[in-house]
N, C-alpha and C positions, 0 to 999 in steps of 0.2 A: 517435627511435631513431637511433643513430649507425651509419652504414654504413662498411664497409671502403672505402678511397679509390677503388678500381677500380669497385666497385658504385655508389658515389655518382655517378661519371661516367656510368655506364650509365643510372642512374635519371633523371638530368637530361636525357638525350638521347632517351628513349623518348617517342614521341608519345602524348598523352592518348588513352585509349580503345582502345589497341592490344591485339591478341591476342599473347600472349607464351608461349613455351616456354622455361623455364629448365632447362637440362641440367646435372646435377650441382648441383642447387639447394641442397644442404645442408639447413639447418633452415628454409629458406624466407624468410629475412630480406629479401632483395631483392624477392621476390614480394609479400610483405606491404606493403612500401613502394610498389611499383608499383600494387598494388590500391588502397591507401589514398590515395595522392597523385596518381596518374595515371589512376585509374579503369580500369586495365588488366584484361583478362581473362587472368589469369596462371595457367599450368599448370606443373607441374614433374615432372622425372624425377630420381631420386636412388638411388644404389646402396646406401647405408647405411640399414638399417632403423630405427635409432634416430633419424636425421635425418628420415626419412619420417614417423615418429610425431610428432616435434616440429612438423613443417610442418603436418600434418593437424590437430594440436591448435590451431594458429593459424587454423584454418578454411580452409586452402588445399587445392587440388586437386593432390595429388602422388602419383605411383605409384613403386613400387620398380622400378628397371630399370637397365640398363647401357648407357651411351652407345655402346659398341663394337658392340652387337648389336641394341638395341631401337629405334633411330631409324628403321630401315627400315620399322617398322610405321606411321609417320605419313604422311599423304598430302602430296602436293606443295603448296607454298605455303599450308599450313594456318594459318600464323602470320605476323604482321607482322614479328616479331623472334624469332629463336632466340638464346639467350644461353648462352655457355660460359665461365664465369668461373673462372679458376685451375684448370681441369680438363684442358685440351688436353694438357699434359705428362704427365698420368696415364693417358691412354688408350693402348691397345695399337696402334691404327691411327689416329693423328691425321689423316692425309690423308683417310681414308674418313669419319671423324667430321665433319671440316670440310665435305666434299662433302655429307653428309647435312644438316648445318645449313643450308647454302645451298639445298638442295632443299626443305626443309620450311618455311623462313622466307624472306620476301621480302628480309630483311636479317639479318645475324648480328653480334652483339657477341662478340668473343673477347678474353679477357685472360689474361696468363700472366706468370710471373716471367722476367726477362731474365738468363740465365746468363752474359752477357758484361758485366754490371755491374762497374764497376771494383773494388768491394770483393770480389766473388767472384774476379775475376782476381788481385787482390792476395793473397787468402788462399791460392789455389792456388800462386801463385808463391812466397810467403813460407814456407808450411808444407809444401807438397807434398801437402796433403790436401784432400779435399772440404770446402768451407766449411760452417760452422754460423753462420747470421746470423739477424737478426729476420725476414727474408723467407724464409729456408730454415732453419727452426728445429730440424731433427732431423738426426742423422747419416745418412750415405749409406745405411746398411743398413736404416734405419727410414723412409726417405722413400717417399712414394707416387709421386714423380716418376720416370718411366721413360724419357722422351724430353726431355732438356734441350734448350732452344732459345734462340736469341737474337733480338733485334729484327731484325737483318739476315737471319737464317735465315727468319724469318716473312715479311719483305718480299719476299725472293726467291721463297719458296714461293707466295705469292699472285700475284706478277707472272708466274711461269712458267705458272700455271693460268688466267690471264686474269681473275682476280677483281679487282673494283674496290674500292679503299679509299676509303670516303666520309669517314672520320674516323680520327684516330689521336691518342692521348694517352699521354704518357710520365710516369711518376711516380717520385719518390724519396720514400718515406714517403707523406705526404699532399700533398706539393708537386708541382705539375705542372712538367715540364721541357720545353724546346723540342725540336723534332725534330732539330736539329743535334746530332750526337754522341750521339743517344739510345742507340745500341748500347753506349756506354761509360758514360753518365751516368744511365740509367734502371734502377731496380730492377724495375719492372713496366711492362707496356705494355697498352693497350686499343685494339683496332681495331674499327671499324664497317665491315662488308663487304657487298657485294652482287654478284650475277651480272650 
């Protein structure tokens, strides 16, 4: 099974046998890989009912819920990892969601599209319109993204809150990029965080 590049990074860095909560798990693709290759006890929460059904059909433990409101129901440090992949920018209160992730998971993986990527900047500068790219494939009015953020925004956010970054990976397509100039050169970012 081929994983999206940010999910592949997460899958490679999860310790075998871990307890996982995948928040915004979609159809459960990452959870299935973690279960099958890392022997993880993977659970998921997903807002879209069709995706919940698809994940349950894979034999996964997924509940329908909203990251903005339902993470408060989970106990402290109930999971080794809480995962939020390509979801942070779609939440109403990303700061609270991130705090909840770090409360319920000993560590948290967070991945997001970088709105400072040079092609996004170029598109805005050249056309004066919100870009439509492979990473941002729909027009502004149809996107689920409500809080656009950049690598530098996220770095500052975690630094101001005293959150430790254990790892960071920067991607352009499936290719990893170095941390130097990541705000300009990376389409997506993946961070591994802990308190």
